All heavy atoms as TSV, in Angstrom:
chain	resi	resn	atom	element	x	y	z
A	1	MET	N	N	38.229	21.413	-132.881
A	1	MET	CA	C	37.325	20.401	-132.348
A	1	MET	C	C	36.714	20.967	-131.056
A	1	MET	O	O	37.428	21.476	-130.188
A	1	MET	CB	C	38.087	19.118	-132.056
A	1	MET	CG	C	37.168	18.020	-131.603
A	1	MET	SD	S	37.983	16.420	-131.457
A	1	MET	CE	C	38.749	16.627	-129.859
A	2	LEU	N	N	35.399	20.864	-130.967
A	2	LEU	CA	C	34.705	21.347	-129.785
A	2	LEU	C	C	34.638	20.288	-128.675
A	2	LEU	O	O	34.933	20.598	-127.522
A	2	LEU	CB	C	33.301	21.816	-130.123
A	2	LEU	CG	C	33.220	22.966	-131.134
A	2	LEU	CD1	C	31.762	23.222	-131.538
A	2	LEU	CD2	C	33.829	24.215	-130.560
A	3	PHE	N	N	34.204	19.075	-129.079
A	3	PHE	CA	C	34.108	18.007	-128.080
A	3	PHE	C	C	33.951	16.660	-128.796
A	3	PHE	O	O	33.760	16.618	-130.023
A	3	PHE	CB	C	32.916	18.233	-127.118
A	3	PHE	CG	C	31.611	18.344	-127.772
A	3	PHE	CD1	C	30.782	17.241	-127.995
A	3	PHE	CD2	C	31.104	19.590	-128.165
A	3	PHE	CE1	C	29.568	17.406	-128.591
A	3	PHE	CE2	C	29.853	19.746	-128.715
A	3	PHE	CZ	C	29.084	18.634	-128.938
A	4	GLU	N	N	34.117	15.587	-128.019
A	4	GLU	CA	C	33.936	14.238	-128.519
A	4	GLU	C	C	32.585	13.715	-128.052
A	4	GLU	O	O	32.127	14.068	-126.950
A	4	GLU	CB	C	35.008	13.297	-127.975
A	4	GLU	CG	C	36.425	13.671	-128.374
A	4	GLU	CD	C	37.434	12.764	-127.677
A	4	GLU	OE1	O	37.093	11.926	-126.876
A	4	GLU	OE2	O	38.622	12.988	-127.963
A	5	ARG	N	N	32.013	12.817	-128.838
A	5	ARG	CA	C	30.751	12.155	-128.420
A	5	ARG	C	C	30.889	10.653	-128.743
A	5	ARG	O	O	31.175	10.275	-129.856
A	5	ARG	CB	C	29.592	12.773	-129.212
A	5	ARG	CG	C	28.285	12.051	-128.899
A	5	ARG	CD	C	27.114	12.709	-129.547
A	5	ARG	NE	N	26.912	14.009	-128.861
A	5	ARG	CZ	C	26.369	15.061	-129.436
A	5	ARG	NH1	N	26.013	15.034	-130.698
A	5	ARG	NH2	N	26.244	16.156	-128.765
A	6	ARG	N	N	30.686	9.845	-127.758
A	6	ARG	CA	C	30.745	8.408	-127.934
A	6	ARG	C	C	29.331	7.852	-127.992
A	6	ARG	O	O	28.492	8.145	-127.151
A	6	ARG	CB	C	31.546	7.730	-126.786
A	6	ARG	CG	C	31.807	6.266	-127.015
A	6	ARG	CD	C	32.746	5.688	-125.975
A	6	ARG	NE	N	34.038	6.356	-125.963
A	6	ARG	CZ	C	35.067	6.064	-126.808
A	6	ARG	NH1	N	34.912	5.155	-127.729
A	6	ARG	NH2	N	36.213	6.709	-126.699
A	7	THR	N	N	29.074	7.067	-129.053
A	7	THR	CA	C	27.787	6.416	-129.239
A	7	THR	C	C	27.975	4.939	-129.466
A	7	THR	O	O	29.116	4.472	-129.506
A	7	THR	CB	C	27.029	7.023	-130.459
A	7	THR	OG1	O	27.705	6.648	-131.673
A	7	THR	CG2	C	26.897	8.536	-130.361
A	8	ARG	N	N	26.892	4.234	-129.631
A	8	ARG	CA	C	26.988	2.772	-129.943
A	8	ARG	C	C	27.716	2.572	-131.265
A	8	ARG	O	O	28.302	1.499	-131.473
A	8	ARG	CB	C	25.616	2.151	-130.001
A	8	ARG	CG	C	24.970	2.004	-128.642
A	8	ARG	CD	C	23.623	1.411	-128.831
A	8	ARG	NE	N	22.732	2.507	-129.262
A	8	ARG	CZ	C	21.498	2.372	-129.629
A	8	ARG	NH1	N	20.932	1.197	-129.599
A	8	ARG	NH2	N	20.787	3.389	-130.030
A	9	ARG	N	N	27.684	3.531	-132.137
A	9	ARG	CA	C	28.310	3.428	-133.446
A	9	ARG	C	C	29.770	3.874	-133.462
A	9	ARG	O	O	30.391	3.867	-134.488
A	9	ARG	CB	C	27.506	4.188	-134.477
A	9	ARG	CG	C	26.138	3.578	-134.649
A	9	ARG	CD	C	25.257	4.350	-135.571
A	9	ARG	NE	N	25.943	4.644	-136.852
A	9	ARG	CZ	C	25.597	5.650	-137.644
A	9	ARG	NH1	N	24.616	6.434	-137.315
A	9	ARG	NH2	N	26.220	5.862	-138.771
A	10	GLY	N	N	30.288	4.325	-132.326
A	10	GLY	CA	C	31.702	4.713	-132.248
A	10	GLY	C	C	31.893	6.104	-131.712
A	10	GLY	O	O	31.020	6.709	-131.134
A	11	LEU	N	N	33.118	6.595	-131.918
A	11	LEU	CA	C	33.519	7.916	-131.442
A	11	LEU	C	C	33.340	8.935	-132.530
A	11	LEU	O	O	33.728	8.728	-133.665
A	11	LEU	CB	C	34.974	7.851	-130.991
A	11	LEU	CG	C	35.559	9.133	-130.340
A	11	LEU	CD1	C	34.796	9.436	-129.042
A	11	LEU	CD2	C	37.038	8.921	-130.018
A	12	TRP	N	N	32.759	10.071	-132.147
A	12	TRP	CA	C	32.463	11.178	-133.070
A	12	TRP	C	C	33.117	12.453	-132.565
A	12	TRP	O	O	33.201	12.658	-131.374
A	12	TRP	CB	C	30.991	11.410	-133.205
A	12	TRP	CG	C	30.238	10.246	-133.761
A	12	TRP	CD1	C	29.929	9.120	-133.092
A	12	TRP	CD2	C	29.755	10.079	-135.071
A	12	TRP	NE1	N	29.234	8.234	-133.909
A	12	TRP	CE2	C	29.089	8.832	-135.129
A	12	TRP	CE3	C	29.746	10.873	-136.205
A	12	TRP	CZ2	C	28.499	8.352	-136.294
A	12	TRP	CZ3	C	29.124	10.419	-137.348
A	12	TRP	CH2	C	28.516	9.164	-137.386
A	13	PHE	N	N	33.570	13.320	-133.474
A	13	PHE	CA	C	34.123	14.586	-133.089
A	13	PHE	C	C	33.221	15.688	-133.646
A	13	PHE	O	O	32.868	15.690	-134.782
A	13	PHE	CB	C	35.554	14.760	-133.686
A	13	PHE	CG	C	36.498	13.725	-133.221
A	13	PHE	CD1	C	37.098	12.867	-134.145
A	13	PHE	CD2	C	36.829	13.589	-131.891
A	13	PHE	CE1	C	37.981	11.900	-133.748
A	13	PHE	CE2	C	37.721	12.623	-131.460
A	13	PHE	CZ	C	38.305	11.754	-132.398
A	14	VAL	N	N	32.864	16.617	-132.776
A	14	VAL	CA	C	32.067	17.780	-133.211
A	14	VAL	C	C	33.019	18.924	-133.352
A	14	VAL	O	O	33.694	19.329	-132.381
A	14	VAL	CB	C	30.955	18.082	-132.176
A	14	VAL	CG1	C	30.158	19.280	-132.631
A	14	VAL	CG2	C	30.028	16.845	-132.035
A	15	CYS	N	N	33.084	19.465	-134.542
A	15	CYS	CA	C	34.042	20.529	-134.872
A	15	CYS	C	C	33.320	21.787	-135.315
A	15	CYS	O	O	32.213	21.725	-135.832
A	15	CYS	CB	C	34.949	20.073	-136.019
A	15	CYS	SG	S	35.791	18.522	-135.676
A	16	GLU	N	N	33.976	22.908	-135.138
A	16	GLU	CA	C	33.427	24.196	-135.590
A	16	GLU	C	C	34.198	24.623	-136.833
A	16	GLU	O	O	35.411	24.550	-136.874
A	16	GLU	CB	C	33.591	25.241	-134.497
A	16	GLU	CG	C	32.850	26.503	-134.799
A	16	GLU	CD	C	32.805	27.402	-133.575
A	16	GLU	OE1	O	33.879	27.927	-133.230
A	16	GLU	OE2	O	31.754	27.581	-132.998
A	17	VAL	N	N	33.466	25.055	-137.856
A	17	VAL	CA	C	34.053	25.509	-139.122
A	17	VAL	C	C	33.855	26.993	-139.288
A	17	VAL	O	O	32.720	27.476	-139.219
A	17	VAL	CB	C	33.448	24.737	-140.299
A	17	VAL	CG1	C	34.051	25.187	-141.635
A	17	VAL	CG2	C	33.594	23.227	-140.130
A	18	ASP	N	N	34.923	27.722	-139.484
A	18	ASP	CA	C	34.859	29.175	-139.717
A	18	ASP	C	C	34.129	29.921	-138.600
A	18	ASP	O	O	33.502	30.941	-138.855
A	18	ASP	CB	C	34.211	29.497	-141.070
A	18	ASP	CG	C	35.082	28.987	-142.232
A	18	ASP	OD1	O	36.288	28.920	-142.087
A	18	ASP	OD2	O	34.475	28.686	-143.282
A	19	GLY	N	N	34.110	29.353	-137.395
A	19	GLY	CA	C	33.536	30.038	-136.247
A	19	GLY	C	C	31.992	30.139	-136.276
A	19	GLY	O	O	31.397	30.836	-135.476
A	20	ARG	N	N	31.327	29.382	-137.217
A	20	ARG	CA	C	29.850	29.493	-137.268
A	20	ARG	C	C	29.143	28.196	-137.541
A	20	ARG	O	O	27.997	28.045	-137.149
A	20	ARG	CB	C	29.462	30.555	-138.305
A	20	ARG	CG	C	29.895	30.224	-139.697
A	20	ARG	CD	C	29.565	31.371	-140.631
A	20	ARG	NE	N	29.977	31.034	-141.970
A	20	ARG	CZ	C	29.163	30.531	-142.861
A	20	ARG	NH1	N	27.909	30.329	-142.573
A	20	ARG	NH2	N	29.584	30.228	-144.077
A	21	ALA	N	N	29.739	27.270	-138.227
A	21	ALA	CA	C	29.051	26.037	-138.571
A	21	ALA	C	C	29.690	24.872	-137.794
A	21	ALA	O	O	30.873	24.853	-137.538
A	21	ALA	CB	C	29.153	25.753	-140.061
A	22	ARG	N	N	28.843	23.912	-137.397
A	22	ARG	CA	C	29.343	22.712	-136.739
A	22	ARG	C	C	29.252	21.519	-137.656
A	22	ARG	O	O	28.257	21.349	-138.377
A	22	ARG	CB	C	28.543	22.458	-135.477
A	22	ARG	CG	C	28.849	23.433	-134.356
A	22	ARG	CD	C	28.263	23.020	-133.084
A	22	ARG	NE	N	28.637	23.987	-132.056
A	22	ARG	CZ	C	28.264	23.897	-130.820
A	22	ARG	NH1	N	27.468	22.938	-130.427
A	22	ARG	NH2	N	28.644	24.801	-129.924
A	23	VAL	N	N	30.268	20.674	-137.609
A	23	VAL	CA	C	30.336	19.491	-138.427
A	23	VAL	C	C	30.681	18.311	-137.508
A	23	VAL	O	O	31.498	18.425	-136.604
A	23	VAL	CB	C	31.450	19.600	-139.500
A	23	VAL	CG1	C	31.580	18.346	-140.297
A	23	VAL	CG2	C	31.200	20.788	-140.376
A	24	THR	N	N	29.969	17.180	-137.681
A	24	THR	CA	C	30.220	15.999	-136.886
A	24	THR	C	C	30.938	15.001	-137.746
A	24	THR	O	O	30.456	14.650	-138.836
A	24	THR	CB	C	28.932	15.424	-136.336
A	24	THR	OG1	O	28.230	16.443	-135.611
A	24	THR	CG2	C	29.144	14.231	-135.445
A	25	LEU	N	N	32.082	14.505	-137.272
A	25	LEU	CA	C	32.874	13.546	-138.038
A	25	LEU	C	C	33.125	12.284	-137.265
A	25	LEU	O	O	33.444	12.369	-136.059
A	25	LEU	CB	C	34.250	14.182	-138.393
A	25	LEU	CG	C	34.268	15.475	-139.143
A	25	LEU	CD1	C	35.645	16.087	-139.177
A	25	LEU	CD2	C	33.783	15.191	-140.562
A	26	ARG	N	N	33.027	11.143	-137.918
A	26	ARG	CA	C	33.412	9.891	-137.264
A	26	ARG	C	C	34.903	9.857	-137.055
A	26	ARG	O	O	35.671	10.401	-137.863
A	26	ARG	CB	C	33.008	8.711	-138.148
A	26	ARG	CG	C	31.517	8.523	-138.254
A	26	ARG	CD	C	31.230	7.340	-139.090
A	26	ARG	NE	N	31.681	6.143	-138.410
A	26	ARG	CZ	C	30.960	5.033	-138.215
A	26	ARG	NH1	N	29.779	4.979	-138.704
A	26	ARG	NH2	N	31.456	4.038	-137.601
A	27	GLN	N	N	35.327	9.216	-136.022
A	27	GLN	CA	C	36.760	9.095	-135.763
A	27	GLN	C	C	37.517	8.517	-136.963
A	27	GLN	O	O	38.608	8.954	-137.305
A	27	GLN	CB	C	37.011	8.215	-134.536
A	27	GLN	CG	C	38.465	8.025	-134.203
A	27	GLN	CD	C	38.672	7.075	-133.038
A	27	GLN	OE1	O	37.827	6.385	-132.626
A	27	GLN	NE2	N	39.890	7.124	-132.503
A	28	GLU	N	N	36.895	7.567	-137.650
A	28	GLU	CA	C	37.521	6.906	-138.767
A	28	GLU	C	C	37.800	7.863	-139.909
A	28	GLU	O	O	38.595	7.591	-140.800
A	28	GLU	CB	C	36.661	5.746	-139.290
A	28	GLU	CG	C	36.517	4.604	-138.322
A	28	GLU	CD	C	35.448	4.852	-137.221
A	28	GLU	OE1	O	34.641	5.775	-137.349
A	28	GLU	OE2	O	35.441	4.070	-136.269
A	29	TRP	N	N	37.113	8.973	-139.975
A	29	TRP	CA	C	37.272	9.958	-141.033
A	29	TRP	C	C	38.361	10.994	-140.753
A	29	TRP	O	O	38.579	11.880	-141.540
A	29	TRP	CB	C	35.983	10.700	-141.283
A	29	TRP	CG	C	34.841	9.835	-141.668
A	29	TRP	CD1	C	34.845	8.538	-142.067
A	29	TRP	CD2	C	33.451	10.216	-141.662
A	29	TRP	NE1	N	33.587	8.078	-142.351
A	29	TRP	CE2	C	32.695	9.085	-142.120
A	29	TRP	CE3	C	32.776	11.364	-141.352
A	29	TRP	CZ2	C	31.306	9.118	-142.229
A	29	TRP	CZ3	C	31.373	11.401	-141.487
A	29	TRP	CH2	C	30.675	10.282	-141.901
A	30	THR	N	N	39.044	10.807	-139.619
A	30	THR	CA	C	40.094	11.762	-139.257
A	30	THR	C	C	41.440	11.087	-139.093
A	30	THR	O	O	41.548	9.856	-139.230
A	30	THR	CB	C	39.731	12.416	-137.846
A	30	THR	OG1	O	39.908	11.407	-136.832
A	30	THR	CG2	C	38.313	12.935	-137.843
A	31	ASP	N	N	42.462	11.856	-138.780
A	31	ASP	CA	C	43.769	11.293	-138.583
A	31	ASP	C	C	43.869	10.554	-137.239
A	31	ASP	O	O	44.903	9.963	-136.952
A	31	ASP	CB	C	44.860	12.389	-138.701
A	31	ASP	CG	C	44.717	13.460	-137.637
A	31	ASP	OD1	O	43.639	13.539	-136.985
A	31	ASP	OD2	O	45.656	14.270	-137.478
A	32	ARG	N	N	42.808	10.570	-136.440
A	32	ARG	CA	C	42.806	9.830	-135.175
A	32	ARG	C	C	42.191	8.427	-135.353
A	32	ARG	O	O	42.094	7.668	-134.401
A	32	ARG	CB	C	41.992	10.605	-134.122
A	32	ARG	CG	C	42.634	11.923	-133.777
A	32	ARG	CD	C	41.922	12.616	-132.697
A	32	ARG	NE	N	42.512	13.903	-132.436
A	32	ARG	CZ	C	42.206	14.651	-131.414
A	32	ARG	NH1	N	41.338	14.233	-130.543
A	32	ARG	NH2	N	42.773	15.808	-131.246
A	33	GLY	N	N	41.783	8.107	-136.534
A	33	GLY	CA	C	41.223	6.782	-136.811
A	33	GLY	C	C	42.295	5.786	-137.197
A	33	GLY	O	O	43.502	6.027	-137.021
A	34	VAL	N	N	41.877	4.726	-137.724
A	34	VAL	CA	C	42.810	3.665	-138.223
A	34	VAL	C	C	43.649	4.268	-139.347
A	34	VAL	O	O	43.135	4.966	-140.227
A	34	VAL	CB	C	42.000	2.451	-138.759
A	34	VAL	CG1	C	42.914	1.419	-139.347
A	34	VAL	CG2	C	41.144	1.866	-137.638
A	35	PRO	N	N	44.954	3.979	-139.373
A	35	PRO	CA	C	45.796	4.577	-140.420
A	35	PRO	C	C	45.256	4.185	-141.809
A	35	PRO	O	O	44.776	3.074	-142.058
A	35	PRO	CB	C	47.142	3.928	-140.174
A	35	PRO	CG	C	47.142	3.561	-138.741
A	35	PRO	CD	C	45.697	3.224	-138.411
A	36	ALA	N	N	45.407	5.102	-142.731
A	36	ALA	CA	C	44.910	4.889	-144.095
A	36	ALA	C	C	45.746	3.803	-144.816
A	36	ALA	O	O	46.946	3.610	-144.505
A	36	ALA	CB	C	45.000	6.196	-144.878
A	37	ALA	N	N	45.134	3.160	-145.765
A	37	ALA	CA	C	45.852	2.159	-146.560
A	37	ALA	C	C	46.883	2.878	-147.415
A	37	ALA	O	O	46.750	4.066	-147.706
A	37	ALA	CB	C	44.884	1.426	-147.426
A	38	GLU	N	N	47.902	2.176	-147.829
A	38	GLU	CA	C	48.937	2.760	-148.637
A	38	GLU	C	C	48.472	2.951	-150.115
A	38	GLU	O	O	49.105	3.697	-150.855
A	38	GLU	CB	C	50.173	1.885	-148.628
A	38	GLU	CG	C	50.856	1.919	-147.265
A	38	GLU	CD	C	52.158	1.109	-147.263
A	38	GLU	OE1	O	52.754	0.958	-148.310
A	38	GLU	OE2	O	52.542	0.684	-146.182
A	39	GLN	N	N	47.334	2.398	-150.467
A	39	GLN	CA	C	46.823	2.536	-151.826
A	39	GLN	C	C	46.210	3.934	-151.999
A	39	GLN	O	O	45.633	4.450	-151.064
A	39	GLN	CB	C	45.768	1.474	-152.114
A	39	GLN	CG	C	46.269	0.070	-151.970
A	39	GLN	CD	C	45.140	-0.954	-151.948
A	39	GLN	OE1	O	44.018	-0.580	-151.812
A	39	GLN	NE2	N	45.503	-2.216	-152.106
A	40	ARG	N	N	46.378	4.454	-153.182
A	40	ARG	CA	C	45.829	5.762	-153.442
A	40	ARG	C	C	44.383	5.643	-153.930
A	40	ARG	O	O	43.991	4.606	-154.450
A	40	ARG	CB	C	46.651	6.465	-154.499
A	40	ARG	CG	C	48.020	6.773	-153.985
A	40	ARG	CD	C	48.790	7.578	-154.961
A	40	ARG	NE	N	50.062	7.908	-154.354
A	40	ARG	CZ	C	51.037	8.543	-154.993
A	40	ARG	NH1	N	50.860	8.913	-156.228
A	40	ARG	NH2	N	52.159	8.813	-154.371
A	41	LEU	N	N	43.642	6.720	-153.760
A	41	LEU	CA	C	42.250	6.738	-154.272
A	41	LEU	C	C	42.242	6.894	-155.779
A	41	LEU	O	O	43.092	7.572	-156.342
A	41	LEU	CB	C	41.476	7.906	-153.635
A	41	LEU	CG	C	41.231	7.840	-152.136
A	41	LEU	CD1	C	40.587	9.138	-151.682
A	41	LEU	CD2	C	40.340	6.661	-151.795
A	42	ALA	N	N	41.227	6.343	-156.365
A	42	ALA	CA	C	41.038	6.498	-157.829
A	42	ALA	C	C	40.512	7.911	-158.102
A	42	ALA	O	O	39.892	8.536	-157.245
A	42	ALA	CB	C	40.074	5.430	-158.349
A	43	ALA	N	N	40.743	8.392	-159.307
A	43	ALA	CA	C	40.273	9.746	-159.684
A	43	ALA	C	C	38.775	9.868	-159.544
A	43	ALA	O	O	38.254	10.901	-159.122
A	43	ALA	CB	C	40.680	10.039	-161.115
A	44	GLU	N	N	38.036	8.774	-159.831
A	44	GLU	CA	C	36.567	8.836	-159.722
A	44	GLU	C	C	36.168	9.093	-158.276
A	44	GLU	O	O	35.220	9.846	-157.996
A	44	GLU	CB	C	35.935	7.515	-160.215
A	44	GLU	CG	C	36.161	7.270	-161.713
A	44	GLU	CD	C	37.532	6.678	-162.035
A	44	GLU	OE1	O	38.195	6.124	-161.109
A	44	GLU	OE2	O	37.940	6.768	-163.180
A	45	GLY	N	N	36.818	8.404	-157.323
A	45	GLY	CA	C	36.494	8.619	-155.917
A	45	GLY	C	C	36.795	10.033	-155.456
A	45	GLY	O	O	36.028	10.630	-154.693
A	46	LEU	N	N	37.919	10.592	-155.922
A	46	LEU	CA	C	38.262	11.958	-155.555
A	46	LEU	C	C	37.265	12.959	-156.133
A	46	LEU	O	O	36.929	13.964	-155.530
A	46	LEU	CB	C	39.677	12.259	-156.012
A	46	LEU	CG	C	40.765	11.544	-155.269
A	46	LEU	CD1	C	42.106	11.801	-155.960
A	46	LEU	CD2	C	40.811	11.912	-153.812
A	47	THR	N	N	36.783	12.701	-157.356
A	47	THR	CA	C	35.793	13.556	-157.974
A	47	THR	C	C	34.479	13.574	-157.201
A	47	THR	O	O	33.915	14.644	-156.966
A	47	THR	CB	C	35.517	13.098	-159.447
A	47	THR	OG1	O	36.768	13.109	-160.147
A	47	THR	CG2	C	34.519	13.980	-160.109
A	48	VAL	N	N	34.040	12.393	-156.764
A	48	VAL	CA	C	32.806	12.337	-155.943
A	48	VAL	C	C	33.045	13.034	-154.619
A	48	VAL	O	O	32.165	13.809	-154.143
A	48	VAL	CB	C	32.421	10.854	-155.718
A	48	VAL	CG1	C	31.294	10.756	-154.714
A	48	VAL	CG2	C	32.019	10.206	-157.049
A	49	LEU	N	N	34.190	12.839	-154.004
A	49	LEU	CA	C	34.464	13.511	-152.725
A	49	LEU	C	C	34.457	15.011	-152.896
A	49	LEU	O	O	33.895	15.751	-152.048
A	49	LEU	CB	C	35.838	13.050	-152.192
A	49	LEU	CG	C	36.326	13.641	-150.890
A	49	LEU	CD1	C	35.312	13.398	-149.764
A	49	LEU	CD2	C	37.687	13.121	-150.543
A	50	ARG	N	N	35.039	15.543	-153.973
A	50	ARG	CA	C	35.062	16.954	-154.225
A	50	ARG	C	C	33.641	17.500	-154.329
A	50	ARG	O	O	33.295	18.596	-153.871
A	50	ARG	CB	C	35.901	17.276	-155.456
A	50	ARG	CG	C	35.927	18.768	-155.770
A	50	ARG	CD	C	36.525	19.522	-154.607
A	50	ARG	NE	N	36.291	20.937	-154.746
A	50	ARG	CZ	C	37.283	21.814	-154.797
A	50	ARG	NH1	N	38.525	21.426	-154.745
A	50	ARG	NH2	N	37.000	23.081	-154.899
A	51	ALA	N	N	32.748	16.767	-155.046
A	51	ALA	CA	C	31.379	17.170	-155.210
A	51	ALA	C	C	30.679	17.276	-153.842
A	51	ALA	O	O	29.875	18.194	-153.596
A	51	ALA	CB	C	30.641	16.208	-156.116
A	52	VAL	N	N	30.916	16.310	-152.956
A	52	VAL	CA	C	30.317	16.340	-151.616
A	52	VAL	C	C	30.811	17.550	-150.822
A	52	VAL	O	O	30.048	18.314	-150.204
A	52	VAL	CB	C	30.628	15.016	-150.867
A	52	VAL	CG1	C	30.237	15.122	-149.408
A	52	VAL	CG2	C	29.942	13.844	-151.521
A	53	ILE	N	N	32.114	17.801	-150.878
A	53	ILE	CA	C	32.686	18.963	-150.159
A	53	ILE	C	C	32.107	20.258	-150.712
A	53	ILE	O	O	31.750	21.163	-149.940
A	53	ILE	CB	C	34.207	18.918	-150.237
A	53	ILE	CG1	C	34.754	17.746	-149.411
A	53	ILE	CG2	C	34.820	20.249	-149.755
A	53	ILE	CD1	C	36.190	17.441	-149.617
A	54	ASP	N	N	32.035	20.364	-152.034
A	54	ASP	CA	C	31.454	21.593	-152.611
A	54	ASP	C	C	30.024	21.797	-152.199
A	54	ASP	O	O	29.589	22.910	-151.931
A	54	ASP	CB	C	31.573	21.524	-154.157
A	54	ASP	CG	C	32.996	21.708	-154.639
A	54	ASP	OD1	O	33.871	22.131	-153.865
A	54	ASP	OD2	O	33.229	21.379	-155.825
A	55	ALA	N	N	29.246	20.706	-152.153
A	55	ALA	CA	C	27.822	20.819	-151.764
A	55	ALA	C	C	27.733	21.267	-150.293
A	55	ALA	O	O	26.880	22.117	-149.963
A	55	ALA	CB	C	27.122	19.468	-151.972
A	56	MET	N	N	28.584	20.736	-149.455
A	56	MET	CA	C	28.560	21.144	-148.047
A	56	MET	C	C	28.953	22.607	-147.897
A	56	MET	O	O	28.368	23.347	-147.113
A	56	MET	CB	C	29.490	20.246	-147.236
A	56	MET	CG	C	29.043	18.842	-147.048
A	56	MET	SD	S	30.253	17.745	-146.280
A	56	MET	CE	C	30.431	18.505	-144.666
A	57	ALA	N	N	29.985	23.020	-148.626
A	57	ALA	CA	C	30.427	24.430	-148.540
A	57	ALA	C	C	29.345	25.381	-149.036
A	57	ALA	O	O	29.126	26.419	-148.415
A	57	ALA	CB	C	31.714	24.594	-149.353
A	58	THR	N	N	28.641	25.002	-150.101
A	58	THR	CA	C	27.551	25.828	-150.598
A	58	THR	C	C	26.438	25.950	-149.592
A	58	THR	O	O	25.922	27.037	-149.333
A	58	THR	CB	C	27.019	25.272	-151.925
A	58	THR	OG1	O	28.091	25.234	-152.858
A	58	THR	CG2	C	25.863	26.081	-152.455
A	59	ARG	N	N	26.087	24.848	-148.989
A	59	ARG	CA	C	25.002	24.826	-147.982
A	59	ARG	C	C	25.414	25.687	-146.785
A	59	ARG	O	O	24.621	26.481	-146.305
A	59	ARG	CB	C	24.689	23.428	-147.522
A	59	ARG	CG	C	23.598	23.399	-146.523
A	59	ARG	CD	C	23.113	21.991	-146.231
A	59	ARG	NE	N	22.047	22.087	-145.222
A	59	ARG	CZ	C	22.093	21.476	-144.068
A	59	ARG	NH1	N	23.103	20.703	-143.723
A	59	ARG	NH2	N	21.093	21.601	-143.208
A	60	CYS	N	N	26.629	25.557	-146.329
A	60	CYS	CA	C	27.061	26.368	-145.169
A	60	CYS	C	C	27.087	27.837	-145.497
A	60	CYS	O	O	26.763	28.666	-144.624
A	60	CYS	CB	C	28.456	25.935	-144.730
A	60	CYS	SG	S	28.465	24.303	-143.892
A	61	SER	N	N	27.464	28.192	-146.683
A	61	SER	CA	C	27.557	29.633	-147.030
A	61	SER	C	C	26.211	30.254	-147.337
A	61	SER	O	O	26.046	31.452	-147.216
A	61	SER	CB	C	28.477	29.870	-148.231
A	61	SER	OG	O	27.986	29.270	-149.369
A	62	SER	N	N	25.178	29.442	-147.716
A	62	SER	CA	C	23.904	30.007	-148.074
A	62	SER	C	C	22.833	29.845	-147.027
A	62	SER	O	O	21.763	30.461	-147.099
A	62	SER	CB	C	23.414	29.338	-149.402
A	62	SER	OG	O	23.148	27.976	-149.202
A	63	ASP	N	N	23.063	29.037	-145.987
A	63	ASP	CA	C	22.062	28.768	-144.957
A	63	ASP	C	C	22.521	29.407	-143.652
A	63	ASP	O	O	23.400	28.881	-142.965
A	63	ASP	CB	C	21.871	27.255	-144.786
A	63	ASP	CG	C	20.723	26.914	-143.875
A	63	ASP	OD1	O	20.216	27.838	-143.194
A	63	ASP	OD2	O	20.325	25.760	-143.852
A	64	PRO	N	N	21.900	30.506	-143.242
A	64	PRO	CA	C	22.335	31.185	-142.009
A	64	PRO	C	C	22.064	30.409	-140.739
A	64	PRO	O	O	22.632	30.663	-139.711
A	64	PRO	CB	C	21.516	32.467	-142.003
A	64	PRO	CG	C	20.346	32.181	-142.850
A	64	PRO	CD	C	20.808	31.207	-143.885
A	65	GLU	N	N	21.209	29.359	-140.840
A	65	GLU	CA	C	20.904	28.568	-139.634
A	65	GLU	C	C	21.781	27.350	-139.478
A	65	GLU	O	O	21.629	26.631	-138.506
A	65	GLU	CB	C	19.427	28.161	-139.650
A	65	GLU	CG	C	18.504	29.373	-139.538
A	65	GLU	CD	C	17.062	28.966	-139.370
A	65	GLU	OE1	O	16.812	27.837	-138.905
A	65	GLU	OE2	O	16.181	29.777	-139.677
A	66	VAL	N	N	22.697	27.077	-140.420
A	66	VAL	CA	C	23.560	25.908	-140.281
A	66	VAL	C	C	24.470	26.153	-139.100
A	66	VAL	O	O	25.053	27.201	-138.940
A	66	VAL	CB	C	24.397	25.726	-141.577
A	66	VAL	CG1	C	25.488	24.675	-141.367
A	66	VAL	CG2	C	23.503	25.302	-142.723
A	67	GLY	N	N	24.566	25.143	-138.255
A	67	GLY	CA	C	25.415	25.266	-137.086
A	67	GLY	C	C	24.798	25.810	-135.879
A	67	GLY	O	O	25.397	25.910	-134.838
A	68	GLU	N	N	23.526	26.207	-135.941
A	68	GLU	CA	C	22.872	26.724	-134.769
A	68	GLU	C	C	22.152	25.642	-134.035
A	68	GLU	O	O	21.811	24.664	-134.506
A	68	GLU	CB	C	21.879	27.847	-135.157
A	68	GLU	CG	C	22.648	29.027	-135.662
A	68	GLU	CD	C	21.674	30.183	-136.008
A	68	GLU	OE1	O	20.455	30.050	-135.784
A	68	GLU	OE2	O	22.132	31.176	-136.512
């Protein structure tokens, strides 16, 4: 994590990935947010999440200007 940013919409963390790309995450999306519910995610939700992560990874690896 590089630094925190507080806005009207809440607390955000700016993180560095692999020493070259920056990602901004809401506090709620991290282990510093509200504890997760005890219910597990459905397979469909995990499939969609994996697609989002794969798309982000592809963009970061193919775009030399990401994170600048």
